[in-house]
C-alpha positions as CSV (number, residue, x, y, z in Angstrom):
1,M,12.0,-13.4,-27.1
2,A,8.7,-14.8,-28.2
3,E,9.8,-18.3,-27.3
4,L,10.2,-17.1,-23.7
5,G,6.7,-15.7,-23.5
6,A,7.9,-12.1,-23.7
7,I,6.3,-9.3,-25.7
8,T,8.8,-7.1,-27.6
9,F,8.2,-3.5,-28.6
10,S,10.1,-1.6,-31.2
11,S,11.5,1.8,-30.0
12,S,13.3,4.8,-31.3
13,A,16.7,5.9,-30.1
14,T,15.9,8.9,-27.9
15,P,15.5,8.4,-24.2
16,G,12.1,10.1,-24.1
17,S,10.7,8.0,-26.9
18,I,12.0,4.8,-25.1
19,V,10.2,5.8,-21.9
20,D,7.0,6.5,-23.9
21,D,7.3,3.1,-25.7
22,V,7.9,1.3,-22.4
23,T,5.0,3.1,-20.7
24,A,2.7,2.3,-23.6
25,G,3.7,-1.4,-23.4
26,I,2.9,-1.5,-19.7
27,V,-0.4,0.2,-20.2
28,E,-1.3,-2.2,-23.0
29,G,-0.2,-5.2,-20.9
30,F,-2.6,-4.1,-18.1
31,S,-5.4,-2.8,-20.4
32,E,-7.5,-5.9,-19.7
33,Y,-7.2,-8.0,-16.5
34,E,-9.0,-10.7,-14.6
35,T,-7.8,-10.7,-11.0
36,V,-7.2,-8.0,-8.3
37,S,-5.8,-8.8,-4.9
38,V,-3.9,-7.4,-2.0
39,G,-0.9,-9.0,-0.3
40,D,2.6,-8.6,1.2
41,L,4.2,-11.3,-1.0
42,G,5.7,-12.8,2.1
43,G,7.4,-9.6,3.3
44,G,5.7,-9.4,6.7
45,G,6.9,-12.9,7.8
46,P,8.1,-14.2,10.2
47,L,6.9,-11.4,12.6
48,I,3.7,-10.3,10.9
49,S,1.1,-12.5,9.1
50,V,-0.9,-10.7,6.5
51,S,-4.2,-11.9,5.2
52,A,-6.7,-10.3,2.9
53,V,-10.3,-11.0,2.0
54,C,-12.1,-9.4,-0.9
55,T,-15.3,-7.7,0.4
56,G,-16.5,-5.9,-2.7
57,A,-16.2,-5.6,-6.5
58,D,-18.4,-3.3,-8.6
59,I,-18.6,-6.1,-11.2
60,G,-17.3,-9.6,-11.2
61,A,-17.1,-11.5,-7.9
62,C,-15.1,-11.8,-4.7
63,V,-13.4,-15.2,-4.4
64,G,-11.4,-15.4,-1.2
65,D,-8.6,-12.9,-1.3
66,S,-9.3,-11.8,-4.9
67,A,-11.8,-9.9,-7.1
68,V,-12.3,-12.0,-10.2
69,G,-13.9,-10.9,-13.5
70,E,-13.3,-9.5,-16.9
71,Y,-12.0,-6.0,-16.4
72,D,-11.0,-3.2,-18.8
73,R,-8.8,-0.3,-17.6
74,S,-10.9,2.1,-19.7
75,V,-13.5,2.0,-17.0
76,D,-12.8,3.0,-13.4
77,R,-13.5,0.1,-11.0
78,T,-13.9,-0.2,-7.3
79,F,-12.6,-3.1,-5.2
80,T,-12.6,-3.3,-1.4
81,F,-10.6,-5.6,0.8
82,D,-10.3,-6.3,4.5
83,V,-6.6,-6.7,5.4
84,T,-5.6,-8.2,8.7
85,F,-2.1,-7.9,10.2
86,T,-1.4,-10.5,13.0
87,R,1.7,-10.4,15.0
88,T,3.4,-13.8,15.1
89,G,6.7,-12.9,16.7
90,A,8.4,-10.2,18.8
91,G,10.4,-7.4,17.2
92,T,10.0,-4.6,14.7
93,S,8.8,-5.5,11.2
94,V,9.0,-3.2,8.2
95,F,7.6,-4.4,4.9
96,D,5.4,-3.4,2.0
97,T,1.8,-4.4,1.2
98,F,0.9,-4.5,-2.5
99,A,-2.2,-4.0,-4.7
100,L,-1.8,-6.7,-7.4
101,V,-3.4,-6.9,-10.8
102,D,-3.0,-10.3,-12.4
103,G,-0.1,-10.9,-10.1
104,G,1.7,-7.6,-11.1
105,I,2.3,-4.9,-8.5
106,V,0.3,-1.7,-9.3
107,A,0.5,0.1,-5.9
108,T,2.6,-0.2,-2.8
109,E,1.9,0.7,0.9
110,A,4.8,0.9,3.4
111,D,3.9,-0.8,6.7
112,R,5.9,-0.6,10.0
113,F,5.0,-2.5,13.2
114,P,7.2,-1.6,16.1
115,G,8.0,-4.4,18.5
116,P,7.2,-4.3,22.2
117,D,10.9,-3.7,22.9
118,V,10.7,-0.3,21.1
119,A,10.5,2.7,23.5
120,P,7.4,4.9,23.2
121,V,7.7,8.0,21.1
122,P,8.4,11.0,23.5
123,L,6.1,14.0,23.5
124,P,7.6,16.6,21.2
125,A,9.1,19.7,22.8
126,A,6.4,21.9,21.2
127,A,3.8,20.0,23.2
128,W,5.6,20.6,26.4
129,M,5.9,24.3,25.6
130,L,2.2,24.5,24.9
131,I,1.4,22.8,28.2
132,A,3.7,25.2,30.1
133,G,2.1,28.2,28.3
134,L,-1.4,27.1,29.1
135,G,-0.4,26.6,32.7
136,G,1.2,30.1,32.8
137,M,-1.9,31.7,31.4
138,G,-4.0,29.9,34.1
139,L,-1.7,31.4,36.8
140,L,-1.9,34.9,35.4
141,R,-5.7,34.7,35.2
142,R,-5.8,33.5,38.9
143,R,-3.6,36.4,40.0
144,Q,-5.8,39.0,38.2
145,K,-8.8,37.9,40.3
């Protein structure tokens, strides 16, 4: 596997130990990193264009859509991004936006943009009941005067 650029980890035979070994390998793989970014990995297209701009990093520097520096996971870091969604076509679009560390996905946000052809969401029945109840209370109060 080394010739393919992969890192191999030895593991014991129990499922719990295998999970622990895989988790440790992932944590070790992300213990130091250099780039943090946000993007949809092309999932929004062709109906939604997604662009991100790094606006803040507690250390390192913002360079376009990425925070760049020498980071260590043993220290909590703060990164801020402005993400813009631009409609480029009609219709409903459902896709994920990702937080990326050195190109690997570390967090996911589900995004849904209904198209103009989608009917508005009706007012729930509970809201109609509340409106009717308030109207009834107003009528009762008027009768008492």
